N, CA, C and O atoms as a Maestro MAE file, in Angstrom:
{
 s_m_m2io_version
 :::
 2.0.0
}

f_m_ct {
 s_m_title
 :::
 protein
 m_atom[228] {
  # First column is atom index #
  i_m_mmod_type
  r_m_x_coord
  r_m_y_coord
  r_m_z_coord
  i_m_residue_number
  s_m_chain_name
  s_m_pdb_residue_name
  s_m_pdb_atom_name
  i_m_atomic_number
  :::
  1 25 0.768 -1.149 0.129 1 A "UNK " " N  " 7
  2 3 -0.044 -0.019 0.062 1 A "UNK " " CA " 6
  3 2 0.847 1.389 -0.085 1 A "UNK " " C  " 6
  4 15 0.471 2.390 -0.695 1 A "UNK " " O  " 8
  5 25 2.132 1.225 0.628 2 A "UNK " " N  " 7
  6 3 2.739 2.286 0.553 2 A "UNK " " CA " 6
  7 2 3.445 2.659 -0.909 2 A "UNK " " C  " 6
  8 15 3.568 3.810 -1.328 2 A "UNK " " O  " 8
  9 25 3.785 1.726 -1.445 3 A "UNK " " N  " 7
  10 3 4.066 1.769 -2.825 3 A "UNK " " CA " 6
  11 2 2.822 2.573 -3.781 3 A "UNK " " C  " 6
  12 15 3.108 3.439 -4.608 3 A "UNK " " O  " 8
  13 25 1.590 2.176 -3.538 4 A "UNK " " N  " 7
  14 3 0.498 2.730 -4.305 4 A "UNK " " CA " 6
  15 2 0.359 4.298 -3.851 4 A "UNK " " C  " 6
  16 15 0.144 5.210 -4.650 4 A "UNK " " O  " 8
  17 25 0.511 4.455 -2.506 5 A "UNK " " N  " 7
  18 3 0.497 5.829 -2.077 5 A "UNK " " CA " 6
  19 2 1.671 6.761 -2.742 5 A "UNK " " C  " 6
  20 15 1.578 7.928 -3.124 5 A "UNK " " O  " 8
  21 25 2.700 5.963 -2.760 6 A "UNK " " N  " 7
  22 3 3.845 6.788 -3.709 6 A "UNK " " CA " 6
  23 2 3.753 7.037 -5.155 6 A "UNK " " C  " 6
  24 15 4.382 7.937 -5.712 6 A "UNK " " O  " 8
  25 25 2.882 6.144 -5.810 7 A "UNK " " N  " 7
  26 3 2.660 6.211 -6.967 7 A "UNK " " CA " 6
  27 2 1.604 7.335 -7.200 7 A "UNK " " C  " 6
  28 15 1.641 8.094 -8.168 7 A "UNK " " O  " 8
  29 25 0.782 7.363 -6.345 8 A "UNK " " N  " 7
  30 3 -0.371 8.526 -6.293 8 A "UNK " " CA " 6
  31 2 0.310 9.704 -6.107 8 A "UNK " " C  " 6
  32 15 0.031 10.565 -6.941 8 A "UNK " " O  " 8
  33 25 1.109 10.006 -5.281 9 A "UNK " " N  " 7
  34 3 1.881 11.252 -5.058 9 A "UNK " " CA " 6
  35 2 2.624 11.697 -6.079 9 A "UNK " " C  " 6
  36 15 2.606 12.898 -6.348 9 A "UNK " " O  " 8
  37 25 3.339 10.867 -6.755 10 A "UNK " " N  " 7
  38 3 4.076 11.021 -8.085 10 A "UNK " " CA " 6
  39 2 3.279 11.485 -9.135 10 A "UNK " " C  " 6
  40 15 3.723 12.423 -9.797 10 A "UNK " " O  " 8
  41 25 2.159 11.000 -9.425 11 A "UNK " " N  " 7
  42 3 1.178 11.282 -10.516 11 A "UNK " " CA " 6
  43 2 0.467 12.463 -10.070 11 A "UNK " " C  " 6
  44 15 -0.057 13.103 -10.982 11 A "UNK " " O  " 8
  45 25 0.308 12.940 -8.825 12 A "UNK " " N  " 7
  46 3 -0.206 14.385 -8.619 12 A "UNK " " CA " 6
  47 2 0.827 15.314 -8.834 12 A "UNK " " C  " 6
  48 15 0.484 16.442 -9.189 12 A "UNK " " O  " 8
  49 25 2.107 15.050 -8.681 13 A "UNK " " N  " 7
  50 3 3.078 16.141 -8.924 13 A "UNK " " CA " 6
  51 2 3.295 16.161 -10.664 13 A "UNK " " C  " 6
  52 15 3.576 17.251 -11.164 13 A "UNK " " O  " 8
  53 25 3.184 15.148 -11.422 14 A "UNK " " N  " 7
  54 3 3.275 15.279 -12.609 14 A "UNK " " CA " 6
  55 2 1.992 15.944 -13.221 14 A "UNK " " C  " 6
  56 15 2.063 16.746 -14.152 14 A "UNK " " O  " 8
  57 25 0.818 15.559 -12.636 15 A "UNK " " N  " 7
  58 3 -0.455 16.440 -13.087 15 A "UNK " " CA " 6
  59 2 -0.217 17.850 -12.816 15 A "UNK " " C  " 6
  60 15 -0.254 18.694 -13.712 15 A "UNK " " O  " 8
  61 25 0.023 18.114 -11.627 16 A "UNK " " N  " 7
  62 3 0.240 19.616 -11.357 16 A "UNK " " CA " 6
  63 2 1.170 20.286 -12.167 16 A "UNK " " C  " 6
  64 15 0.817 21.395 -12.568 16 A "UNK " " O  " 8
  65 25 2.261 19.880 -12.496 17 A "UNK " " N  " 7
  66 3 3.391 20.268 -13.517 17 A "UNK " " CA " 6
  67 2 2.594 20.622 -14.875 17 A "UNK " " C  " 6
  68 15 2.474 21.725 -15.408 17 A "UNK " " O  " 8
  69 25 2.142 19.519 -15.233 18 A "UNK " " N  " 7
  70 3 1.664 19.621 -16.626 18 A "UNK " " CA " 6
  71 2 0.460 20.542 -16.947 18 A "UNK " " C  " 6
  72 15 0.368 21.301 -17.912 18 A "UNK " " O  " 8
  73 25 -0.527 20.318 -15.876 19 A "UNK " " N  " 7
  74 3 -1.553 21.339 -15.811 19 A "UNK " " CA " 6
  75 2 -1.343 22.709 -15.823 19 A "UNK " " C  " 6
  76 15 -1.998 23.433 -16.573 19 A "UNK " " O  " 8
  77 25 -0.346 23.215 -14.934 20 A "UNK " " N  " 7
  78 3 0.095 24.452 -14.853 20 A "UNK " " CA " 6
  79 2 0.579 24.815 -16.164 20 A "UNK " " C  " 6
  80 15 0.242 25.875 -16.691 20 A "UNK " " O  " 8
  81 25 1.400 23.935 -16.750 21 A "UNK " " N  " 7
  82 3 1.995 24.502 -18.264 21 A "UNK " " CA " 6
  83 2 0.998 24.590 -19.290 21 A "UNK " " C  " 6
  84 15 1.115 25.300 -20.288 21 A "UNK " " O  " 8
  85 25 -0.126 23.752 -18.993 22 A "UNK " " N  " 7
  86 3 -1.292 24.100 -19.889 22 A "UNK " " CA " 6
  87 2 -1.802 25.573 -19.699 22 A "UNK " " C  " 6
  88 15 -1.871 26.369 -20.636 22 A "UNK " " O  " 8
  89 25 -2.095 25.818 -18.618 23 A "UNK " " N  " 7
  90 3 -2.904 26.924 -18.171 23 A "UNK " " CA " 6
  91 2 -2.208 28.147 -18.296 23 A "UNK " " C  " 6
  92 15 -2.745 29.119 -18.827 23 A "UNK " " O  " 8
  93 25 -0.834 28.186 -17.766 24 A "UNK " " N  " 7
  94 3 -0.136 29.300 -17.784 24 A "UNK " " CA " 6
  95 2 0.368 29.812 -19.182 24 A "UNK " " C  " 6
  96 15 0.350 30.995 -19.523 24 A "UNK " " O  " 8
  97 25 0.899 28.579 -20.079 25 A "UNK " " N  " 7
  98 3 1.522 28.839 -21.121 25 A "UNK " " CA " 6
  99 2 0.889 28.258 -22.442 25 A "UNK " " C  " 6
  100 15 1.558 28.190 -23.473 25 A "UNK " " O  " 8
  101 25 -0.412 27.845 -22.380 26 A "UNK " " N  " 7
  102 3 -1.074 27.146 -23.424 26 A "UNK " " CA " 6
  103 2 -0.387 26.139 -24.048 26 A "UNK " " C  " 6
  104 15 -0.521 26.090 -25.271 26 A "UNK " " O  " 8
  105 25 0.424 25.193 -23.441 27 A "UNK " " N  " 7
  106 3 1.134 24.114 -23.903 27 A "UNK " " CA " 6
  107 2 0.081 23.029 -23.979 27 A "UNK " " C  " 6
  108 15 -0.441 22.460 -23.021 27 A "UNK " " O  " 8
  109 25 -0.173 22.811 -25.400 28 A "UNK " " N  " 7
  110 3 -1.198 21.727 -25.763 28 A "UNK " " CA " 6
  111 2 -0.711 20.410 -25.294 28 A "UNK " " C  " 6
  112 15 -1.470 19.692 -24.644 28 A "UNK " " O  " 8
  113 25 0.566 20.016 -25.587 29 A "UNK " " N  " 7
  114 3 1.151 18.877 -25.258 29 A "UNK " " CA " 6
  115 2 1.191 18.422 -23.689 29 A "UNK " " C  " 6
  116 15 1.208 17.280 -23.229 29 A "UNK " " O  " 8
  117 25 1.200 19.457 -23.136 30 A "UNK " " N  " 7
  118 3 1.378 19.334 -21.592 30 A "UNK " " CA " 6
  119 2 -0.024 19.016 -21.006 30 A "UNK " " C  " 6
  120 15 -0.153 18.280 -20.028 30 A "UNK " " O  " 8
  121 25 -1.051 19.591 -21.634 31 A "UNK " " N  " 7
  122 3 -2.679 19.271 -21.545 31 A "UNK " " CA " 6
  123 2 -2.800 17.886 -21.725 31 A "UNK " " C  " 6
  124 15 -3.452 17.203 -20.935 31 A "UNK " " O  " 8
  125 25 -2.179 17.376 -22.778 32 A "UNK " " N  " 7
  126 3 -2.593 15.870 -23.123 32 A "UNK " " CA " 6
  127 2 -1.910 15.156 -22.217 32 A "UNK " " C  " 6
  128 15 -2.533 14.192 -21.772 32 A "UNK " " O  " 8
  129 25 -0.463 15.379 -21.664 33 A "UNK " " N  " 7
  130 3 -0.028 14.761 -20.586 33 A "UNK " " CA " 6
  131 2 -0.758 14.662 -19.432 33 A "UNK " " C  " 6
  132 15 -0.773 13.592 -18.823 33 A "UNK " " O  " 8
  133 25 -1.496 15.818 -18.954 34 A "UNK " " N  " 7
  134 3 -2.037 16.069 -17.690 34 A "UNK " " CA " 6
  135 2 -3.285 15.174 -17.695 34 A "UNK " " C  " 6
  136 15 -3.573 14.535 -16.683 34 A "UNK " " O  " 8
  137 25 -4.152 15.100 -18.983 35 A "UNK " " N  " 7
  138 3 -5.159 14.386 -19.139 35 A "UNK " " CA " 6
  139 2 -4.722 12.854 -19.049 35 A "UNK " " C  " 6
  140 15 -5.505 12.088 -18.488 35 A "UNK " " O  " 8
  141 25 -3.692 12.426 -19.492 36 A "UNK " " N  " 7
  142 3 -3.275 10.889 -19.404 36 A "UNK " " CA " 6
  143 2 -2.982 10.529 -17.978 36 A "UNK " " C  " 6
  144 15 -3.493 9.522 -17.488 36 A "UNK " " O  " 8
  145 25 -2.174 11.312 -17.286 37 A "UNK " " N  " 7
  146 3 -2.004 11.316 -15.884 37 A "UNK " " CA " 6
  147 2 -3.354 11.303 -15.026 37 A "UNK " " C  " 6
  148 15 -3.417 10.504 -14.092 37 A "UNK " " O  " 8
  149 25 -4.222 11.980 -15.239 38 A "UNK " " N  " 7
  150 3 -5.484 11.894 -14.546 38 A "UNK " " CA " 6
  151 2 -6.242 10.731 -14.666 38 A "UNK " " C  " 6
  152 15 -6.936 10.377 -13.713 38 A "UNK " " O  " 8
  153 25 -6.205 9.977 -15.870 39 A "UNK " " N  " 7
  154 3 -6.668 8.623 -16.069 39 A "UNK " " CA " 6
  155 2 -6.073 7.767 -15.186 39 A "UNK " " C  " 6
  156 15 -6.803 7.070 -14.481 39 A "UNK " " O  " 8
  157 25 -4.675 7.674 -15.073 40 A "UNK " " N  " 7
  158 3 -3.932 6.874 -14.339 40 A "UNK " " CA " 6
  159 2 -4.315 7.082 -12.830 40 A "UNK " " C  " 6
  160 15 -4.701 6.185 -12.081 40 A "UNK " " O  " 8
  161 25 -4.177 8.193 -12.554 41 A "UNK " " N  " 7
  162 3 -4.694 8.593 -11.225 41 A "UNK " " CA " 6
  163 2 -5.974 8.065 -10.716 41 A "UNK " " C  " 6
  164 15 -6.067 7.673 -9.553 41 A "UNK " " O  " 8
  165 25 -6.990 8.041 -11.565 42 A "UNK " " N  " 7
  166 3 -8.340 7.616 -11.469 42 A "UNK " " CA " 6
  167 2 -8.189 6.017 -10.977 42 A "UNK " " C  " 6
  168 15 -8.751 5.530 -9.996 42 A "UNK " " O  " 8
  169 25 -7.333 5.357 -11.860 43 A "UNK " " N  " 7
  170 3 -7.196 3.913 -11.659 43 A "UNK " " CA " 6
  171 2 -6.490 3.708 -10.157 43 A "UNK " " C  " 6
  172 15 -6.949 2.905 -9.345 43 A "UNK " " O  " 8
  173 25 -5.421 4.462 -9.915 44 A "UNK " " N  " 7
  174 3 -4.562 4.238 -8.592 44 A "UNK " " CA " 6
  175 2 -5.515 4.641 -7.562 44 A "UNK " " C  " 6
  176 15 -5.512 3.983 -6.522 44 A "UNK " " O  " 8
  177 25 -6.237 5.505 -7.669 45 A "UNK " " N  " 7
  178 3 -7.121 6.073 -6.468 45 A "UNK " " CA " 6
  179 2 -8.260 5.150 -6.092 45 A "UNK " " C  " 6
  180 15 -8.700 5.139 -4.942 45 A "UNK " " O  " 8
  181 25 -8.825 4.240 -7.219 46 A "UNK " " N  " 7
  182 3 -9.632 3.085 -7.062 46 A "UNK " " CA " 6
  183 2 -9.234 2.052 -6.248 46 A "UNK " " C  " 6
  184 15 -9.924 1.441 -5.432 46 A "UNK " " O  " 8
  185 25 -7.781 1.859 -6.597 47 A "UNK " " N  " 7
  186 3 -7.085 0.604 -6.097 47 A "UNK " " CA " 6
  187 2 -6.869 0.980 -4.507 47 A "UNK " " C  " 6
  188 15 -7.058 0.158 -3.610 47 A "UNK " " O  " 8
  189 25 -6.457 2.303 -4.292 48 A "UNK " " N  " 7
  190 3 -6.404 2.719 -2.829 48 A "UNK " " CA " 6
  191 2 -7.425 2.486 -2.198 48 A "UNK " " C  " 6
  192 15 -7.306 1.898 -1.122 48 A "UNK " " O  " 8
  193 25 -8.743 2.876 -2.675 49 A "UNK " " N  " 7
  194 3 -9.954 2.608 -1.943 49 A "UNK " " CA " 6
  195 2 -10.211 1.276 -1.611 49 A "UNK " " C  " 6
  196 15 -10.609 1.020 -0.475 49 A "UNK " " O  " 8
  197 25 -10.024 0.286 -2.529 50 A "UNK " " N  " 7
  198 3 -10.167 -0.974 -2.427 50 A "UNK " " CA " 6
  199 2 -9.363 -1.534 -1.224 50 A "UNK " " C  " 6
  200 15 -9.891 -2.215 -0.345 50 A "UNK " " O  " 8
  201 25 -7.939 -1.173 -1.250 51 A "UNK " " N  " 7
  202 3 -7.176 -1.720 -0.099 51 A "UNK " " CA " 6
  203 2 -7.186 -1.284 1.031 51 A "UNK " " C  " 6
  204 15 -6.725 -1.883 2.002 51 A "UNK " " O  " 8
  205 25 -7.830 0.062 1.055 52 A "UNK " " N  " 7
  206 3 -8.096 0.792 2.443 52 A "UNK " " CA " 6
  207 2 -9.254 0.108 2.997 52 A "UNK " " C  " 6
  208 15 -9.348 -0.060 4.213 52 A "UNK " " O  " 8
  209 25 -10.198 -0.323 2.129 53 A "UNK " " N  " 7
  210 3 -11.428 -0.760 2.802 53 A "UNK " " CA " 6
  211 2 -11.012 -2.179 3.199 53 A "UNK " " C  " 6
  212 15 -11.642 -2.680 4.131 53 A "UNK " " O  " 8
  213 25 -10.027 -2.907 2.616 54 A "UNK " " N  " 7
  214 3 -9.805 -4.362 3.078 54 A "UNK " " CA " 6
  215 2 -8.961 -4.231 4.341 54 A "UNK " " C  " 6
  216 15 -8.892 -5.030 5.274 54 A "UNK " " O  " 8
  217 25 -8.267 -2.943 4.172 55 A "UNK " " N  " 7
  218 3 -7.430 -3.027 5.663 55 A "UNK " " CA " 6
  219 2 -8.244 -2.814 6.771 55 A "UNK " " C  " 6
  220 15 -7.891 -3.178 7.893 55 A "UNK " " O  " 8
  221 25 -9.474 -2.168 6.520 56 A "UNK " " N  " 7
  222 3 -10.270 -1.703 7.491 56 A "UNK " " CA " 6
  223 2 -11.122 -2.782 8.186 56 A "UNK " " C  " 6
  224 15 -11.696 -2.651 9.267 56 A "UNK " " O  " 8
  225 25 -11.112 -3.921 7.357 57 A "UNK " " N  " 7
  226 3 -11.999 -5.054 7.852 57 A "UNK " " CA " 6
  227 2 -11.251 -5.829 8.999 57 A "UNK " " C  " 6
  228 15 -11.790 -6.791 9.546 57 A "UNK " " O  " 8
  :::
 }
 m_bond[227] {
  # First column is bond index #
  i_m_from
  i_m_to
  i_m_order
  :::
  1 1 2 1
  2 2 3 1
  3 3 4 2
  4 3 5 1
  5 5 6 1
  6 6 7 1
  7 7 8 2
  8 7 9 1
  9 9 10 1
  10 10 11 1
  11 11 12 2
  12 11 13 1
  13 13 14 1
  14 14 15 1
  15 15 16 2
  16 15 17 1
  17 17 18 1
  18 18 19 1
  19 19 20 2
  20 19 21 1
  21 21 22 1
  22 22 23 1
  23 23 24 2
  24 23 25 1
  25 25 26 1
  26 26 27 1
  27 27 28 2
  28 27 29 1
  29 29 30 1
  30 30 31 1
  31 31 32 2
  32 31 33 1
  33 33 34 1
  34 34 35 1
  35 35 36 2
  36 35 37 1
  37 37 38 1
  38 38 39 1
  39 39 40 2
  40 39 41 1
  41 41 42 1
  42 42 43 1
  43 43 44 2
  44 43 45 1
  45 45 46 1
  46 46 47 1
  47 47 48 2
  48 47 49 1
  49 49 50 1
  50 50 51 1
  51 51 52 2
  52 51 53 1
  53 53 54 1
  54 54 55 1
  55 55 56 2
  56 55 57 1
  57 57 58 1
  58 58 59 1
  59 59 60 2
  60 59 61 1
  61 61 62 1
  62 62 63 1
  63 63 64 2
  64 63 65 1
  65 65 66 1
  66 66 67 1
  67 67 68 2
  68 67 69 1
  69 69 70 1
  70 70 71 1
  71 71 72 2
  72 71 73 1
  73 73 74 1
  74 74 75 1
  75 75 76 2
  76 75 77 1
  77 77 78 1
  78 78 79 1
  79 79 80 2
  80 79 81 1
  81 81 82 1
  82 82 83 1
  83 83 84 2
  84 83 85 1
  85 85 86 1
  86 86 87 1
  87 87 88 2
  88 87 89 1
  89 89 90 1
  90 90 91 1
  91 91 92 2
  92 91 93 1
  93 93 94 1
  94 94 95 1
  95 95 96 2
  96 95 97 1
  97 97 98 1
  98 98 99 1
  99 99 100 2
  100 99 101 1
  101 101 102 1
  102 102 103 1
  103 103 104 2
  104 103 105 1
  105 105 106 1
  106 106 107 1
  107 107 108 2
  108 107 109 1
  109 109 110 1
  110 110 111 1
  111 111 112 2
  112 111 113 1
  113 113 114 1
  114 114 115 1
  115 115 116 2
  116 115 117 1
  117 117 118 1
  118 118 119 1
  119 119 120 2
  120 119 121 1
  121 121 122 1
  122 122 123 1
  123 123 124 2
  124 123 125 1
  125 125 126 1
  126 126 127 1
  127 127 128 2
  128 127 129 1
  129 129 130 1
  130 130 131 1
  131 131 132 2
  132 131 133 1
  133 133 134 1
  134 134 135 1
  135 135 136 2
  136 135 137 1
  137 137 138 1
  138 138 139 1
  139 139 140 2
  140 139 141 1
  141 141 142 1
  142 142 143 1
  143 143 144 2
  144 143 145 1
  145 145 146 1
  146 146 147 1
  147 147 148 2
  148 147 149 1
  149 149 150 1
  150 150 151 1
  151 151 152 2
  152 151 153 1
  153 153 154 1
  154 154 155 1
  155 155 156 2
  156 155 157 1
  157 157 158 1
  158 158 159 1
  159 159 160 2
  160 159 161 1
  161 161 162 1
  162 162 163 1
  163 163 164 2
  164 163 165 1
  165 165 166 1
  166 166 167 1
  167 167 168 2
  168 167 169 1
  169 169 170 1
  170 170 171 1
  171 171 172 2
  172 171 173 1
  173 173 174 1
  174 174 175 1
  175 175 176 2
  176 175 177 1
  177 177 178 1
  178 178 179 1
  179 179 180 2
  180 179 181 1
  181 181 182 1
  182 182 183 1
  183 183 184 2
  184 183 185 1
  185 185 186 1
  186 186 187 1
  187 187 188 2
  188 187 189 1
  189 189 190 1
  190 190 191 1
  191 191 192 2
  192 191 193 1
  193 193 194 1
  194 194 195 1
  195 195 196 2
  196 195 197 1
  197 197 198 1
  198 198 199 1
  199 199 200 2
  200 199 201 1
  201 201 202 1
  202 202 203 1
  203 203 204 2
  204 203 205 1
  205 205 206 1
  206 206 207 1
  207 207 208 2
  208 207 209 1
  209 209 210 1
  210 210 211 1
  211 211 212 2
  212 211 213 1
  213 213 214 1
  214 214 215 1
  215 215 216 2
  216 215 217 1
  217 217 218 1
  218 218 219 1
  219 219 220 2
  220 219 221 1
  221 221 222 1
  222 222 223 1
  223 223 224 2
  224 223 225 1
  225 225 226 1
  226 226 227 1
  227 227 228 2
  :::
 }
}
């Protein structure tokens, strides 16, 4: 689970960097990267939720 949390944190860092580049500079490629990372984060967050629920049982 620790590895999963680290992956999520790294994903948020990448997303923040790319999203800021798109918003501030109009960088279209950064926007595409941010969207890709957001989909990966969604999957990771669902895994985290599943593991968290299992650990609470």
